[in-house]
C-alpha positions in Angstrom: -30.9 -52.0 37.6 -31.5 -49.3 34.9 -28.5 -47.3 33.9 -29.0 -43.6 33.3 -26.8 -42.1 30.6 -25.9 -38.6 31.5 -24.9 -36.5 28.6 -21.9 -34.6 29.4 -22.5 -30.9 29.4 -20.7 -29.0 26.6 -18.1 -26.7 27.9 -18.7 -23.1 26.9 -16.4 -21.8 24.1 -13.9 -19.6 25.6 -12.3 -16.9 23.5 -8.6 -17.1 23.3 -7.3 -14.2 25.2 -4.9 -11.9 23.4 -1.7 -10.8 25.0 -1.6 -7.2 25.6 1.3 -6.8 23.2 -0.1 -8.6 20.1 -3.6 -7.2 20.1 -2.8 -4.2 18.0 -1.0 -6.4 15.5 -4.1 -8.6 15.3 -6.5 -5.7 14.8 -4.4 -4.3 12.0 -4.1 -7.8 10.4 -7.9 -8.2 10.5 -8.6 -4.7 9.4 -6.6 -5.3 6.2 -8.5 -8.6 5.6 -11.9 -6.7 5.9 -10.7 -4.0 3.4 -9.4 -6.7 1.0 -12.8 -8.4 1.0 -15.2 -5.2 1.3 -13.2 -2.3 0.0 -12.3 0.7 2.0 -15.9 2.0 1.9 -17.2 -1.3 3.2 -14.8 -1.3 6.3 -16.5 -1.9 9.6 -14.9 -1.7 13.0 -17.7 -3.9 14.3 -16.6 -6.7 11.7 -13.0 -6.3 12.8 -13.9 -6.8 16.5 -16.1 -9.8 15.7 -13.4 -11.6 13.6 -10.6 -10.7 16.1 -12.9 -12.2 18.9 -12.4 -9.2 21.3 -14.8 -7.0 23.1 -16.1 -3.9 21.3 -14.1 -1.6 23.6 -10.8 -3.4 23.0 -9.7 -1.3 19.9 -10.1 2.0 21.8 -7.3 1.2 24.1 -4.9 1.3 21.2 -6.4 3.1 18.3 -9.4 5.2 19.7 -11.8 4.5 17.0 -12.2 3.1 13.4 -10.4 6.2 11.9 -7.5 5.6 14.3 -7.2 1.9 13.3 -7.3 2.8 9.6 -4.6 5.5 10.2 -2.4 2.7 11.7 -2.9 0.6 8.6 -2.1 3.5 6.3 1.0 4.4 8.3 2.3 0.9 8.0 1.5 0.9 4.3 3.4 4.0 3.6 6.5 2.7 5.6 6.6 -0.5 3.7 5.9 1.3 0.3 8.8 3.7 1.1 11.0 0.7 1.8 10.1 -1.1 -1.4 10.7 2.1 -3.5 13.9 2.8 -1.8 15.3 -0.7 -2.4 14.1 -0.5 -6.0 15.8 2.8 -6.5 19.0 1.3 -5.2 18.8 -1.5 -7.8 18.7 1.0 -10.5 22.3 2.2 -9.6 23.3 5.5 -11.3 21.1 5.3 -14.3 18.0 7.6 -13.7 15.9 5.8 -16.3 16.6 2.3 -14.8 15.9 3.7 -11.3 12.4 4.9 -12.5 11.9 1.6 -14.2 12.7 -0.4 -11.0 10.5 1.9 -9.0 7.7 1.2 -11.3 8.0 -2.5 -10.9 8.2 -2.2 -7.2 5.2 0.2 -7.1 2.8 -2.5 -8.9 4.5 -5.4 -7.0 3.5 -3.7 -3.8 0.1 -3.0 -4.9 -0.6 -6.6 -5.9 1.0 -7.9 -2.6 -0.8 -5.4 -0.2 -4.0 -4.5 -2.0 -5.7 -3.4 1.2 -2.9 -1.0 2.1 -2.8 0.3 -1.4 -6.6 1.0 -1.5 -6.5 2.9 1.8 -3.3 4.8 1.4 -4.5 7.2 -1.3 -8.0 7.7 0.4 -6.9 10.5 2.6 -10.4 11.2 3.8 -10.6 7.8 5.5 -7.9 8.4 8.0 -6.0 11.0 10.0 -3.2 12.3 7.6 -1.5 13.7 10.7 -1.3 10.5 12.6 2.1 9.8 14.3 4.8 9.9 11.6 2.4 9.3 8.7 3.3 12.6 7.0 7.0 11.8 7.1 6.4 8.2 5.7 4.2 9.4 2.9 6.8 12.2 2.0 9.6 9.7 2.1 7.9 7.5 -0.5 7.3 10.5 -2.7 10.8 11.8 -2.3 12.3 8.6 -3.7 10.4 9.2 -6.9 11.3 12.8 -7.0 15.0 12.3 -6.6 15.0 9.9 -9.5 13.2 12.4 -11.7 15.8 15.1 -10.5 18.6 12.9 -11.7 16.8 12.2 -15.0 16.5 16.0 -15.6 20.0 16.9 -14.5 18.9 18.8 -11.3 21.1 18.9 -8.4 20.0 17.5 -5.0 18.1 20.3 -3.3 17.6 22.4 -6.4 14.1 23.6 -6.8 11.9 21.5 -9.2 11.0 23.3 -12.3 7.4 23.3 -13.7 8.5 20.9 -16.5 10.2 18.6 -14.1 7.1 18.5 -12.0 5.1 17.7 -15.0 7.4 14.9 -15.9 7.1 13.5 -12.4 3.3 13.7 -12.4 3.2 12.0 -15.8 5.4 9.1 -14.7 3.5 8.7 -11.4 0.2 8.7 -13.2 1.0 6.0 -15.6 2.4 3.7 -13.0 -0.4 4.4 -10.4 -3.0 3.9 -13.1 -1.5 0.6 -14.1 -1.4 -0.5 -10.4 -5.2 0.2 -10.3 -5.8 -1.8 -13.5 -3.8 -4.6 -12.2 -5.8 -5.0 -9.1 -9.0 -5.6 -11.3 -9.7 -7.6 -14.2 -9.1 -5.1 -16.9 -5.6 -6.7 -17.7 -6.8 -10.2 -17.9 -6.6 -10.5 -21.6 -3.2 -8.8 -22.2 -1.7 -10.5 -19.2 -2.8 -13.9 -20.6 -1.3 -13.1 -23.9 2.0 -12.0 -22.4 2.3 -14.6 -19.7 1.3 -12.4 -16.7 0.8 -8.9 -15.4 4.5 -8.6 -14.6 5.4 -9.2 -18.3 2.8 -6.5 -19.4 4.4 -4.0 -17.0 8.0 -4.9 -18.0 7.0 -4.1 -21.6 5.0 -1.0 -20.7 7.5 0.8 -18.6 10.3 1.2 -21.1 7.8 2.4 -23.7 6.2 4.9 -21.3 9.5 6.3 -20.1 10.8 6.6 -23.7 7.7 8.6 -24.9 7.0 10.8 -22.1 7.9 14.3 -23.0 11.1 15.2 -21.4 11.9 19.0 -20.8 15.2 20.4 -21.6 17.7 20.1 -19.0 18.8 23.4 -17.5 22.2 24.7 -18.8 
């Protein structure tokens, strides 16, 4: 008697359902991955949905649209950024220059650890700057730097910043922010190799930068 081999039918691939509580986390995680790979301008909600394995309508229940999802990524970025700067500021103790130095290291470390968040956080046109408590989170991070500059200039807490003090703040911020951008790319490859790494380059740069930045006279 002939035997007939019956090929077992393949079971259809079933997408793993996400629990209601972890879908927002998954969408944020995938959104950051897409930004890391494609940049902020290459971000696509459709790609996030595809990678997350959910329906196109799923993000709308939590974030509304692509801009809403990016706003959540930015919010989480500024919260973590503020935490990192505050911890660094505390490590500086009562020495204002040490506080600025530690903040500079933390600034670049955050950038290298969370490149997607960093790229998005300073692209205000890509998200809603009034989203939830994003304004407060952003202001908190900025305030940590301003407080250290106040201490360096001999200004009391709550005392209005002078034009010179604001200039010093912007100069300090610009140097560190610019270094962070360079560190994300390949521009620092040669000096980093010569000194043993990007961290070593920054550790050598920051004291020189703080030393040579023009310091306005402290108010009497």
